[in-house]
VEXLOLUM-330228 format. One record per atom (N, C-alpha, C): z, y, x; residue in three letters. Coordinates in steps of 0.1 Angstrom, whole numbers, padded with zeros to 4 digits, always signed. Atoms other than C-alpha are relative to their C-alpha. Example, Ala and Ser with C-alpha at 12.3 -4.5 7.8 and 13.67 -1.06 7.14 Angstrom:
<nodes>
+0000-0012+0009Ala/+0078-0045+0123Ala/+0000+0012+0009Ala/+0000-0011-0009Ser/+0071-0011+0137Ser/+0008+0011-0008Ser/
</nodes>
This chain:
<nodes>
-0015+0008+0010Met/-0320-0191-0144Met/+0008+0013-0003Met/-0010-0009-0007Lys/-0295-0163-0126Lys/-0003+0008-0008Lys/-0003-0018+0012Asp/-0309-0132-0147Asp/-0001-0011-0018Asp/+0001+0001+0011Tyr/-0313-0155-0180Tyr/+0021+0002-0007Tyr/-0016-0005+0000Ile/-0275-0162-0176Ile/+0007+0010-0006Ile/-0006-0010-0001Leu/-0262-0133-0167Leu/-0001+0014-0014Leu/+0005-0011+0016Glu/-0280-0116-0201Glu/+0008-0016-0010Glu/-0007+0004+0010Thr/-0266-0140-0220Thr/+0018-0002-0002Thr/-0012+0000-0001Leu/-0232-0137-0203Leu/+0001+0020-0008Leu/+0003-0012+0001Lys/-0240-0092-0213Lys/+0002-0004-0020Lys/+0000-0001+0009Asp/-0245-0105-0246Asp/+0014-0005-0012Asp/-0012+0014+0008Ile/-0217-0128-0255Ile/+0012+0006+0000Ile/-0011-0008-0003Met/-0191-0107-0239Met/-0002+0019-0013Met/-0004-0017+0010Ala/-0203-0074-0262Ala/+0003-0004-0013Ala/-0002+0006+0011Ile/-0188-0099-0292Ile/+0015-0003+0002Ile/-0017-0002+0000Asp/-0154-0092-0301Asp/+0004-0020-0001Asp/-0004+0010+0006Ser/-0137-0128-0303Ser/+0013-0006+0004Ser/-0013+0005-0004Pro/-0101-0133-0302Pro/-0001-0012-0008Pro/-0001+0017+0004Ser/-0092-0166-0308Ser/+0006+0000-0015Ser/+0003+0003+0018Gly/-0096-0172-0352Gly/-0007+0004+0001Gly/+0002-0011+0002Tyr/-0117-0141-0350Tyr/-0019-0006+0008Tyr/+0017+0007-0009Cys/-0152-0164-0338Cys/-0008+0001-0003Cys/+0011+0004+0009His/-0175-0161-0365His/-0014+0006+0006His/+0013-0006-0006Asn/-0199-0136-0350Asn/-0002-0008+0008Asn/+0005+0002-0009Ala/-0199-0151-0318Ala/-0002-0016-0002Ala/+0001+0012+0000Ile/-0203-0187-0330Ile/-0013+0004-0004Ile/+0009-0001+0003His/-0232-0171-0351His/-0012+0001+0004His/+0015-0012-0008Tyr/-0252-0152-0324Tyr/-0008-0012+0012Tyr/-0003+0011-0007Cys/-0245-0190-0300Cys/-0009-0009-0011Cys/+0006+0008+0007Gln/-0259-0210-0331Gln/-0018+0005+0000Gln/+0013-0003-0002Ser/-0291-0186-0333Ser/-0006+0002+0015Ser/+0007-0002-0019Lys/-0297-0185-0293Lys/-0001-0015+0002Lys/+0005+0019+0002Ala/-0296-0228-0298Ala/-0008-0001-0011Ala/+0012+0006+0013Asn/-0319-0227-0332Asn/-0011+0006+0011Asn/+0013-0003-0008Glu/-0341-0210-0306Glu/-0007-0006+0004Glu/+0003+0009-0012Phe/-0349-0236-0282Phe/-0003-0015-0016Phe/-0002+0010+0011Gly/-0347-0259-0317Gly/+0004-0015+0000Gly/-0008+0008+0001Phe/-0320-0276-0317Phe/+0007-0009-0006Phe/-0010+0004+0011Lys/-0297-0295-0341Lys/+0013+0011+0000Lys/-0016-0006+0001Thr/-0267-0273-0345Thr/+0010-0003-0011Thr/-0012+0009+0015Glu/-0234-0280-0369Glu/+0007+0015+0007Glu/-0016-0004-0001Ile/-0203-0256-0378Ile/+0007-0010-0002Ile/-0012+0005+0006Asn/-0174-0276-0383Asn/+0008+0003-0009Asn/-0016-0006+0013Lys/-0140-0268-0410Lys/+0006+0010+0011Lys/-0007-0013-0009Lys/-0124-0250-0374Lys/-0010+0006-0003Lys/+0005-0011-0003Gly/-0156-0232-0368Gly/-0005-0004+0011Gly/+0015+0000-0015Asn/-0173-0245-0334Asn/-0005-0004-0003Asn/+0012+0003-0003Leu/-0197-0248-0324Leu/-0005-0015-0001Leu/+0005+0020-0007Glu/-0217-0291-0323Glu/-0013+0007+0011Glu/+0017+0000-0003Ile/-0258-0285-0303Ile/+0004-0016+0005Ile/+0011+0019-0007Tyr/-0276-0318-0305Tyr/-0011-0002+0009Tyr/+0014+0004-0006Ile/-0297-0331-0278Ile/+0002-0013+0002Ile/+0004+0006-0003Asp/-0313-0360-0278Asp/+0000-0007+0015Asp/-0001+0000-0015Gly/-0314-0382-0244Gly/-0009-0013-0007Gly/+0004+0011+0002Glu/-0327-0417-0240Glu/+0004-0010-0002Glu/-0005+0012+0002Asp/-0305-0442-0247Asp/+0016+0005-0011Asp/-0011+0003+0015Asp/-0268-0443-0272Asp/+0006+0005+0007Asp/-0013-0008+0000Tyr/-0243-0427-0249Tyr/+0001+0009+0004Tyr/-0004-0014+0003Thr/-0229-0396-0253Thr/+0006+0008+0009Thr/-0005-0012-0012Ile/-0221-0368-0228Ile/+0006+0011-0013Ile/-0005-0018+0010Gly/-0199-0336-0244Gly/+0004+0008+0007Gly/-0004-0008-0009Phe/-0198-0309-0230Phe/+0003+0015-0007Phe/-0005-0006+0007Cys/-0174-0282-0241Cys/-0001+0010+0011Cys/-0004-0012-0004Ala/-0167-0245-0236Ala/+0006+0010-0010Ala/-0011-0007+0009His/-0145-0219-0255His/-0013+0013-0001His/+0007-0015-0001Val/-0164-0184-0269Val/+0015+0007-0007Val/-0009-0005+0003Asp/-0128-0178-0281Asp/+0005+0008+0015Asp/-0011-0007-0005Thr/-0104-0148-0263Thr/+0013+0002-0005Thr/-0011-0005+0005Leu/-0070-0135-0257Leu/-0004+0008-0005Leu/-0001+0000+0007Gly/-0066-0113-0280Gly/+0015+0010-0003Gly/-0014-0009+0008Leu/-0037-0085-0303Leu/+0002-0005-0011Leu/-0009+0004+0014Met/-0025-0090-0336Met/+0006+0016-0005Met/-0010-0012+0002Val/-0011-0057-0357Val/+0009-0010-0006Val/-0012+0007-0003Arg/+0029-0066-0360Arg/-0001+0007-0010Arg/+0000-0011+0010Ser/+0030-0039-0380Ser/-0002+0016+0002Ser/+0006-0013-0009Val/+0022-0005-0383Val/+0011+0012+0000Val/-0004-0010-0002Gln/+0047+0026-0375Gln/+0003+0010-0009Gln/-0004-0009+0005Ser/+0060+0055-0389Ser/-0003+0014+0000Ser/+0009-0011-0005Asn/+0041+0074-0371Asn/-0013+0000+0007Asn/+0008-0001+0002Gly/+0016+0066-0373Gly/-0013-0009+0011Gly/+0001+0004-0007Thr/+0011+0043-0347Thr/+0002-0018-0001Thr/+0001+0017+0002Leu/+0005-0001-0343Leu/+0011-0003+0008Leu/-0006+0010-0004Ala/+0028-0022-0333Ala/-0007-0018+0008Ala/+0006+0009+0004Phe/+0013-0052-0319Phe/+0008-0013+0003Phe/+0006+0020-0006Thr/+0011-0094-0309Thr/-0006-0005+0006Thr/+0015+0005-0011Asn/-0006-0108-0282Asn/-0005-0017-0011Asn/+0011+0008+0002Val/-0030-0137-0293Val/-0008-0007+0012Val/+0001+0008-0015Gly/-0031-0164-0267Gly/+0012+0004+0017Gly/-0010-0004-0011Gly/-0011-0151-0236Gly/-0009+0002+0009Gly/+0012-0009-0013Pro/-0032-0122-0217Pro/+0013+0005+0008Pro/-0009-0011-0010Ile/-0007-0103-0189Ile/-0001+0012-0001Ile/+0001-0014+0001Val/+0003-0076-0207Val/-0002+0006+0007Val/-0003-0012-0009Pro/+0011-0052-0184Pro/-0010+0005+0006Pro/+0009-0007-0006Thr/-0025-0050-0173Thr/-0010+0009-0012Thr/+0005-0014+0016Leu/-0032-0033-0212Leu/-0001+0008+0001Leu/-0009-0013-0001Asp/-0012-0009-0205Asp/-0017+0014+0004Asp/+0015-0004-0003Gly/-0046+0016-0207Gly/-0007+0000-0006Gly/+0013+0009+0009Glu/-0069-0006-0221Glu/-0005+0014-0016Glu/+0007-0004+0011Tyr/-0089+0007-0248Tyr/-0006-0013-0012Tyr/+0004+0010+0018Cys/-0093-0017-0284Cys/-0008+0008-0007Cys/+0009-0002+0008Arg/-0112-0017-0311Arg/+0014-0014-0015Arg/-0003+0011+0010Ile/-0089-0028-0347Ile/-0012+0001-0010Ile/+0017+0010+0013Ile/-0112-0045-0370Ile/+0014-0007-0015Ile/-0001+0005+0017Thr/-0101-0049-0411Thr/+0001-0005+0002Thr/+0011+0013+0011Arg/-0103-0072-0433Arg/-0013+0005-0007Arg/+0016+0001+0006Asp/-0132-0055-0452Asp/-0007+0006+0015Asp/+0003-0004-0007Gln/-0143-0055-0418Gln/-0006+0019+0007Gln/-0003-0013-0012Lys/-0138-0014-0406Lys/+0002-0005+0012Lys/-0003+0002-0012Thr/-0138-0013-0371Thr/+0009+0017+0006Thr/-0004-0014-0002Tyr/-0113+0017-0356Tyr/+0004-0001+0015Tyr/-0004-0005-0008Thr/-0110+0026-0322Thr/+0011+0003+0008Thr/-0013-0007-0003Gly/-0077+0030-0300Gly/+0002-0007+0015Gly/+0002+0003-0010Thr/-0061+0022-0271Thr/+0018+0001+0003Thr/-0012+0016+0002Ile/-0028-0001-0263Ile/+0012+0017+0014Ile/-0009-0005-0002Leu/+0003+0022-0249Leu/+0015-0005+0006Leu/-0010+0007-0005Ser/+0034+0019-0229Ser/+0012+0009-0011Ser/-0006-0011+0013Asn/+0062+0038-0257Asn/+0003+0008+0007Asn/-0002-0015-0013Ser/+0066+0060-0223Ser/-0007+0001+0005Ser/+0011+0000+0001Pro/+0033+0067-0223Pro/-0001+0013+0015Pro/+0010-0009-0004Ala/+0032+0101-0206Ala/+0014+0003+0013Ala/-0005-0003-0010Ala/+0052+0108-0168Ala/+0010+0014-0003Ala/-0007-0008+0002His/+0060+0140-0180His/+0012+0003-0008His/-0013+0003+0012Val/+0084+0134-0206Val/+0010-0003+0002Val/-0003+0017+0004Phe/+0095+0099-0202Phe/+0005-0008+0014Phe/-0009-0002-0012Lys/+0125+0098-0173Lys/-0010-0018+0005Lys/+0010+0006-0008Asp/+0108+0060-0172Asp/-0012-0004-0008Asp/+0012+0000-0002Ala/+0078+0062-0177Ala/-0014-0010+0008Ala/+0001+0010-0009Ser/+0067+0038-0148Ser/+0005-0011+0002Ser/-0009+0014-0004Ser/+0094+0017-0150Ser/+0007-0004-0010Ser/+0000+0005+0015Leu/+0098+0005-0189Leu/-0011-0013+0003Leu/+0009+0011+0008Glu/+0089-0026-0195Glu/-0013-0004-0005Glu/+0009-0007+0001Arg/+0055-0034-0197Arg/-0006-0015-0011Arg/+0005+0010+0009Ser/+0055-0063-0230Ser/-0002+0005-0012Ser/+0009-0008+0012Cys/+0043-0064-0268Cys/+0013+0014-0005Cys/-0013-0012+0013Asp/+0078-0047-0284Asp/+0002+0013+0010Asp/+0007-0010-0006Lys/+0070-0021-0255Lys/-0008+0010-0002Lys/+0009-0005+0003Met/+0044-0011-0265Met/-0005+0006-0008Met/+0001-0008+0008His/+0020+0005-0290His/-0016-0002+0006His/+0014-0003+0007Ile/-0015+0010-0306Ile/-0004+0018-0004Ile/+0007-0014+0003Arg/-0028+0050-0303Arg/-0012-0008-0008Arg/+0006-0003+0004Ile/-0053+0053-0327Ile/-0006+0012-0007Ile/+0010-0009+0004Asp/-0085+0074-0326Asp/-0002+0008-0012Asp/+0001-0002+0012Glu/-0080+0086-0360Glu/+0008+0010-0008Glu/-0011-0016+0008Ile/-0059+0119-0380Ile/+0008-0009-0005Ile/-0006+0015+0003Val/-0034+0092-0385Val/+0020+0012+0004Val/-0015-0010-0008Lys/+0005+0112-0385Lys/+0012-0009-0008Lys/-0005+0008+0004Ser/+0022+0088-0405Ser/-0004-0015-0009Ser/+0002+0014+0006Lys/+0025+0050-0425Lys/-0012-0003-0008Lys/+0008+0000+0009Asp/+0006+0057-0454Asp/-0011+0001+0010Asp/+0015-0006+0002Asp/-0024+0077-0435Asp/-0006-0009+0008Asp/+0010+0015-0003Val/-0031+0044-0413Val/-0002-0010-0012Val/+0005+0006+0007Met/-0028+0019-0445Met/-0008+0005-0011Met/+0015-0004+0005Lys/-0054+0047-0461Lys/-0014-0004+0009Lys/+0011+0010-0011Leu/-0073+0032-0433Leu/-0011-0012-0002Leu/+0001+0018-0004Gly/-0072-0006-0444Gly/-0001-0002+0010Gly/-0006+0009-0011Ile/-0052-0016-0413Ile/+0010-0001-0006Ile/-0015+0005+0000Ala/-0025-0036-0419Ala/+0003-0009+0005Ala/-0003+0010-0011Asn/-0005-0061-0405Asn/-0011-0013-0002Asn/+0011+0015-0005Gly/-0027-0092-0394Gly/-0007+0005+0005Gly/+0013+0001-0001Asp/-0053-0075-0389Asp/-0003+0004+0017Asp/+0009+0004-0020Tyr/-0075-0083-0346Tyr/+0002+0009+0005Tyr/-0001-0013-0011Ile/-0069-0057-0321Ile/-0009-0009+0007Ile/+0014+0006-0015Ala/-0099-0067-0295Ala/+0001+0010+0011Ala/-0003-0008-0010Ile/-0094-0054-0262Ile/-0015+0003+0006Ile/+0019-0007-0006Glu/-0125-0036-0241Glu/-0001-0013+0009Glu/+0001+0012-0008Thr/-0139-0062-0218Thr/-0006+0008+0012Thr/+0002-0006-0011Lys/-0153-0037-0192Lys/-0005-0008+0011Lys/+0013+0013-0010Thr/-0186-0062-0182Thr/-0004+0007+0004Thr/+0009-0010-0011Glu/-0198-0049-0151Glu/-0007-0017+0013Glu/+0004+0012-0017Ile/-0219-0070-0122Ile/-0004+0009+0012Ile/+0004-0009-0013Thr/-0222-0057-0086Thr/-0009-0001+0003Thr/+0011+0000-0011Asp/-0251-0053-0066Asp/+0005-0014+0009Asp/+0003+0011-0011Ser/-0240-0077-0042Ser/+0008-0017-0009Ser/+0002+0012+0006Gly/-0235-0103-0071Gly/+0017-0008-0006Gly/-0013-0006+0003Phe/-0196-0097-0082Phe/-0004+0003-0018Phe/-0004-0005+0010Ile/-0189-0102-0119Ile/+0011+0002-0003Ile/-0016-0002+0002Lys/-0159-0089-0132Lys/+0000+0009-0012Lys/-0005-0008+0014Ser/-0149-0081-0169Ser/+0012-0008-0003Ser/-0006+0002+0006Arg/-0120-0096-0190Arg/-0005-0010-0008Arg/+0006+0015+0012Phe/-0126-0132-0209Phe/-0014-0004+0009Phe/+0010+0008-0007Leu/-0148-0142-0178Leu/+0002-0016-0009Leu/-0007+0007+0003Asp/-0124-0169-0189Asp/+0001+0002-0018Asp/+0012+0013-0010Asp/-0144-0190-0205Asp/-0011+0008-0002Asp/+0015-0007-0002Lys/-0177-0166-0215Lys/-0007-0008+0007Lys/+0009+0003-0007Met/-0190-0175-0185Met/-0007-0010+0001Met/+0006+0015+0001Ser/-0196-0211-0189Ser/-0010-0001-0011Ser/+0005-0001+0012Val/-0201-0204-0224Val/-0020+0002+0006Val/+0013-0006-0002Ala/-0234-0184-0210Ala/-0006-0009+0010Ala/+0005+0004-0002Ile/-0236-0216-0186Ile/-0009-0008+0002Ile/+0003+0012+0010Leu/-0242-0242-0208Leu/-0013+0009-0009Leu/+0014-0001+0009Phe/-0271-0221-0224Phe/-0003+0004+0011Phe/+0012-0001-0011Gly/-0287-0216-0190Gly/-0001-0020-0001Gly/+0006+0020-0003Ile/-0282-0262-0190Ile/-0007-0002-0020Ile/+0006-0002+0008Leu/-0296-0256-0225Leu/-0013+0000+0003Leu/+0014-0005-0009Lys/-0326-0235-0215Lys/-0011-0013+0010Lys/+0003+0005+0000Thr/-0331-0262-0195Thr/-0001-0017-0004Thr/+0005+0014+0006Leu/-0328-0293-0212Leu/-0012+0003-0018Leu/+0015+0000+0009Lys/-0356-0277-0237Lys/-0013-0007+0005Lys/+0010+0001-0007Asp/-0378-0283-0210Asp/+0000-0017+0005Asp/+0006+0016-0011Lys/-0371-0317-0193Lys/+0012-0009-0010Lys/-0014+0005+0009Lys/-0348-0345-0220Lys/+0005-0010+0011Lys/-0007+0008-0009Pro/-0317-0358-0202Pro/-0001-0016-0005Pro/-0004+0015+0002Lys/-0308-0396-0196Lys/+0008-0004-0013Lys/-0012-0002+0017His/-0281-0397-0223His/-0007+0009-0014His/+0002-0001+0011Asn/-0276-0385-0253Asn/+0009+0018+0004Asn/-0010-0009-0002Ile/-0254-0345-0254Ile/+0005+0004-0010Ile/-0001-0006+0011Val/-0236-0328-0277Val/+0013+0011+0003Val/-0006-0010-0006Ile/-0224-0288-0263Ile/+0006+0002-0011Ile/-0010-0001+0006Met/-0197-0282-0277Met/+0010+0018+0001Met/-0009-0016+0002Leu/-0180-0238-0288Leu/+0010+0001-0007Leu/-0010+0008+0011Ser/-0149-0244-0300Ser/+0007+0023+0006Ser/-0009-0015+0002Thr/-0123-0209-0311Thr/+0010+0003-0003Thr/-0013-0006-0008Tyr/-0092-0214-0302Tyr/+0005-0012+0007Tyr/-0005+0008-0011Glu/-0087-0230-0273Glu/+0010+0010+0009Glu/-0007-0007-0009Glu/-0068-0203-0258Glu/+0011+0001-0008Glu/-0010+0002+0009Val/-0043-0208-0287Val/+0004-0013+0000Val/-0007+0018-0002Gly/-0038-0247-0277Gly/-0013-0013-0011Gly/+0005+0015+0009His/-0061-0269-0302His/-0017-0001+0001His/+0018+0005+0000Gly/-0100-0257-0297Gly/-0009-0013-0005Gly/-0001+0010-0001Ser/-0109-0292-0294Ser/+0001-0011-0006Ser/-0011+0013+0005Ser/-0083-0318-0307Ser/-0007-0005-0010Ser/+0012+0018+0008Tyr/-0114-0334-0328Tyr/-0014+0004+0005Tyr/+0013-0002-0011Val/-0145-0340-0309Val/-0009-0011-0011Val/+0003+0014+0010Pro/-0175-0361-0333Pro/+0001-0009+0009Pro/-0001+0017-0003Asn/-0165-0398-0334Asn/-0010-0007+0009Asn/+0014+0003-0004Asp/-0199-0405-0316Asp/+0002+0002+0021Asp/+0003-0001-0015Leu/-0192-0392-0279Leu/+0008-0009+0011Leu/-0006+0007-0014Asp/-0181-0412-0248Asp/+0006+0002+0006Asp/-0004-0010-0010Glu/-0170-0384-0225Glu/+0000+0012-0004Glu/-0004-0019+0001Leu/-0161-0347-0226Leu/+0006+0001+0011Leu/-0002-0018-0011Ile/-0164-0322-0197Ile/-0002+0012-0008Ile/+0000-0017+0006Ala/-0149-0292-0201Ala/-0002+0013+0009Ala/+0003-0007-0006Val/-0165-0262-0188Val/+0012+0015+0001Val/-0002-0006+0006Asp/-0145-0240-0184Asp/+0004+0007+0015Asp/+0001-0001-0019Met/-0128-0216-0151Met/+0009-0004+0006Met/-0013+0005-0012Gly/-0115-0224-0118Gly/+0011+0013+0004Gly/-0009-0013-0004Cys/-0081-0209-0108Cys/-0006+0004+0013Cys/-0006-0006-0015Ile/-0079-0189-0075Ile/+0016-0003-0001Ile/-0019+0002+0004Gly/-0044-0190-0063Gly/+0010-0002+0016Gly/-0014+0012-0008Ser/-0012-0201-0040Ser/-0007-0011-0002Ser/+0001+0019+0000Asp/-0022-0237-0029Asp/-0010-0003-0005Asp/+0013+0004+0004Leu/-0056-0238-0040Leu/-0014+0007+0008Leu/+0008+0000-0006Ser/-0084-0242-0023Ser/-0015+0006-0006Ser/+0015-0007+0005Cys/-0110-0225-0050Cys/+0004+0012+0001Cys/+0006-0014+0001Thr/-0128-0196-0040Thr/-0005+0004-0011Thr/+0005-0004+0011Glu/-0146-0173-0065Glu/-0023+0000+0004Glu/+0013+0004-0003Tyr/-0180-0183-0045Tyr/-0001-0020-0004Tyr/+0001+0014+0005Asp/-0174-0221-0056Asp/-0001-0005-0016Asp/+0001+0007+0015Val/-0175-0246-0087Val/+0012-0011+0002Val/-0019+0007-0006Ser/-0135-0259-0092Ser/-0007-0016-0008Ser/+0003+0013+0004Ile/-0137-0298-0098Ile/+0014-0004-0004Ile/-0010-0003+0003Cys/-0104-0301-0116Cys/+0004-0013+0003Cys/-0006+0015-0001Ala/-0083-0333-0106Ala/+0014-0005-0015Ala/-0014+0004+0012Lys/-0050-0331-0129Lys/+0005+0017-0002Lys/-0003-0018+0001Asp/-0039-0297-0144Asp/+0018-0003-0010Asp/-0011-0002+0006Gly/-0005-0293-0166Gly/-0004-0009-0011Gly/+0002+0013+0004Ser/-0018-0320-0188Ser/-0003-0014+0002Ser/+0009+0013-0010Gly/-0023-0346-0166Gly/-0013-0005+0009Gly/+0011-0001-0004Pro/-0049-0361-0143Pro/-0014-0007-0009Pro/+0018+0005+0002Tyr/-0090-0365-0155Tyr/+0001-0014+0005Tyr/+0007+0021-0004Asp/-0109-0399-0159Asp/-0001+0006+0018Asp/+0005+0004-0009Tyr/-0113-0406-0123Tyr/-0010-0006+0007Tyr/+0013+0005-0003Asp/-0143-0423-0123Asp/-0005+0011-0003Asp/+0005-0014-0004Met/-0157-0391-0135Met/+0005+0013+0009Met/-0003-0009-0014Thr/-0140-0369-0113Thr/-0006-0002+0016Thr/+0005+0000-0013Ser/-0151-0384-0084Ser/-0013-0002+0002Ser/+0012-0003+0005Arg/-0187-0390-0099Arg/-0001+0022+0006Arg/+0004-0013+0002Phe/-0183-0351-0098Phe/-0001+0008+0018Phe/-0002-0010-0019Ile/-0173-0342-0058Ile/-0008-0012+0007Ile/+0012+0009-0007Gln/-0199-0371-0051Gln/-0010+0006+0000Gln/+0013-0003+0004Leu/-0228-0351-0068Leu/+0001+0011-0001Leu/-0003-0017-0011Ala/-0216-0318-0049Ala/+0002+0002+0011Ala/+0007-0004-0005Lys/-0223-0330-0023Lys/-0006-0002+0006Lys/+0015+0006-0002Asp/-0252-0348-0027Asp/-0013+0010+0000Asp/+0010-0009+0004His/-0267-0316-0036His/+0008+0013+0003His/+0000-0010-0009Asn/-0250-0297-0011Asn/+0004+0013-0003Asn/+0002-0008+0004Leu/-0234-0275-0033Leu/+0016+0005+0002Leu/-0015-0004-0003Asn/-0198-0250-0026Asn/+0010-0004-0013Asn/-0012+0002+0010Tyr/-0172-0268-0045Tyr/+0022-0004+0006Tyr/-0015+0008-0008Ala/-0131-0273-0041Ala/+0002-0010-0013Ala/-0010+0003+0007Val/-0106-0300-0058Val/+0013+0003+0004Val/-0012+0000+0005Asp/-0078-0289-0072Asp/+0006-0005-0008Asp/-0007+0004+0005Ile/-0043-0293-0092Ile/+0002+0016-0002Ile/+0000-0021+0005Tyr/-0036-0263-0117Tyr/+0013-0004-0010Tyr/-0010+0003+0008Pro/-0004-0268-0130Pro/+0009+0006-0014Pro/-0003-0006+0012Phe/-0002-0242-0156Phe/-0009+0002-0007Phe/+0014-0001+0010Tyr/-0035-0251-0176Tyr/+0001-0011-0001Tyr/+0004+0015+0017Ser/-0046-0272-0208Ser/-0016+0004+0003Ser/+0021-0002+0005Ser/-0086-0274-0213Ser/-0006-0002-0015Ser/+0008+0009+0010Asp/-0102-0287-0240Asp/-0003-0012-0006Asp/-0005+0008+0002Val/-0102-0315-0231Val/+0011-0009-0001Val/-0017+0004+0005Ser/-0065-0319-0232Ser/-0001-0001-0006Ser/-0002+0002+0014Ala/-0068-0311-0266Ala/-0005-0006-0007Ala/+0009+0012+0010Ala/-0092-0336-0274Ala/+0005-0011+0000Ala/-0010+0013-0006Leu/-0070-0359-0253Leu/+0016-0001-0016Leu/-0013-0006+0005Arg/-0039-0345-0274Arg/-0003-0006-0014Arg/+0006+0003+0013Gly/-0060-0351-0307Gly/-0005-0013-0004Gly/+0004+0017+0005Gly/-0062-0391-0305Gly/-0015+0000+0001Gly/+0009+0005-0005Asn/-0095-0391-0293Asn/-0007-0011+0008Asn/+0002+0013-0010Asn/-0108-0424-0278Asn/-0012+0005+0013Asn/+0009-0004+0000Ile/-0127-0404-0253Ile/+0007-0001+0019Ile/-0006-0003-0016Lys/-0126-0398-0212Lys/-0006+0010+0005Lys/+0004-0015+0004Gly/-0127-0364-0200Gly/+0000+0001+0017Gly/+0008-0010-0013Ala/-0139-0339-0171Ala/+0005+0010+0000Ala/+0001-0014+0001Leu/-0130-0302-0160Leu/-0004+0001+0014Leu/+0005-0009-0010Ile/-0151-0280-0141Ile/-0002+0010-0003Ile/+0005-0011+0006Gly/-0159-0248-0141Gly/+0000+0013+0016Gly/+0001-0006-0009Pro/-0168-0217-0116Pro/+0016+0009-0003Pro/-0017-0007-0004Gly/-0137-0201-0095Gly/+0005+0016-0010Gly/-0005-0012+0001Ile/-0120-0174-0112Ile/+0011+0008+0000Ile/-0014+0001-0006Gly/-0096-0151-0099Gly/+0008+0013-0011Gly/-0009-0012+0010Ala/-0068-0126-0122Ala/-0002-0006-0009Ala/+0003+0002+0021Ser/-0069-0150-0149Ser/+0007+0008-0007Ser/-0004-0012+0013His/-0059-0131-0183His/+0002+0012+0002His/-0002-0014-0001Gly/-0059-0100-0168Gly/-0019+0003+0002Gly/+0014-0009-0007Met/-0092-0079-0149Met/-0009-0011+0007Met/+0002+0015-0005Glu/-0107-0117-0137Glu/-0015+0007+0000Glu/+0011-0005-0013Arg/-0138-0115-0110Arg/-0004-0018+0008Arg/+0012+0014-0003Thr/-0165-0146-0102Thr/-0009+0007+0009Thr/+0012-0007-0008His/-0196-0143-0079His/-0010-0010-0007His/+0015+0011+0005Ile/-0230-0159-0091Ile/-0001-0011+0013Ile/-0004+0011-0008Asp/-0223-0179-0063Asp/+0003-0021-0009Asp/-0008+0009+0008Ala/-0199-0200-0083Ala/-0008-0003-0018Ala/+0008+0004+0008Val/-0218-0198-0113Val/-0018-0008+0001Val/+0010+0006+0001Met/-0252-0211-0103Met/+0006-0013+0005Met/-0010+0015-0004Asn/-0229-0237-0081Asn/+0005-0009-0016Asn/-0006+0010+0011Thr/-0214-0249-0117Thr/-0010-0005-0005Thr/+0007+0003+0008Tyr/-0246-0248-0133Tyr/-0012-0014+0008Tyr/+0004+0006-0006Glu/-0257-0269-0103Glu/+0006-0015-0006Glu/-0010+0019+0004Leu/-0232-0301-0107Leu/-0005+0005-0012Leu/+0011-0001+0010Ile/-0242-0295-0144Ile/-0012-0007-0001Ile/+0012+0005-0002Lys/-0274-0302-0143Lys/-0003-0016+0010Lys/-0002+0021-0006Ala/-0271-0334-0115Ala/+0009-0008-0012Ala/-0005+0012+0012Tyr/-0248-0345-0141Tyr/-0011-0009-0009Tyr/+0004+0005+0010Ile/-0267-0350-0169Ile/-0017-0007+0002Ile/+0010+0004-0003Tyr/-0300-0360-0151Tyr/-0002-0014+0013Tyr/
</nodes>
């Protein structure tokens, strides 16, 4: 199962999917779920729903998001570079020097580099000190462009998406490092669960939902109306005043949207203990999940949040295979 989850992660990481531009990732995931024989549906928002029949009428939802942080062309500059705006909340200083892809409305793709407006130490006195923010950085396009007209002739225009290189790597020591492990790591874990469900029927009906606008706040604001509960499988935070590590499954008791369902959270904690899983219970003050969006959307559900511990969120993220498998095992224990 470990190898299957990691191979799935590599496949999904290779598909650019900043929030609002997720159709390629969703269609990949739908095709992969259909191979298992599960019923699937893409709703009007572009979210994928995968249905698994259980032994009774109670229905549990699990959600993860395929959308990632990204950028968008704000304007084409007179010197042939691109000004940009952020999609979601990347830590912008970490983008300085990263490679990217500009995706036009007619589906042409051009490569480029994200740079400071003072990019050369031999030229600019403030090369090291200039603030790294959207309005003080630009995209250098890997094409012969010397003017705004040159760029426009390529078909690049305001509103085009800019996807950031993920730099995915899995080390021999079991570390998984990449941009956008939040939340493609959890998507891959849920495909491990789907592989398990293919061979063993769960007690309850299950709906696995993959959302496309989580990073901008409304990914699963709408959910199927037959859900009784919803569990977000998203990254566990690591940092000051938190107990989660890169080796744990995180169980979130409360985040910036408020506390999660007491009974569901307690059950996850007890299952982690019963199955000798490395876990942590934490509170995340600067965080909200797809369950948060679903509750704010007025859905009549109760919800919980779990996921693998991931460091350096919204920057160059890292987790360990132990956290991945602890999360997989906790979900499996919950559904069986």
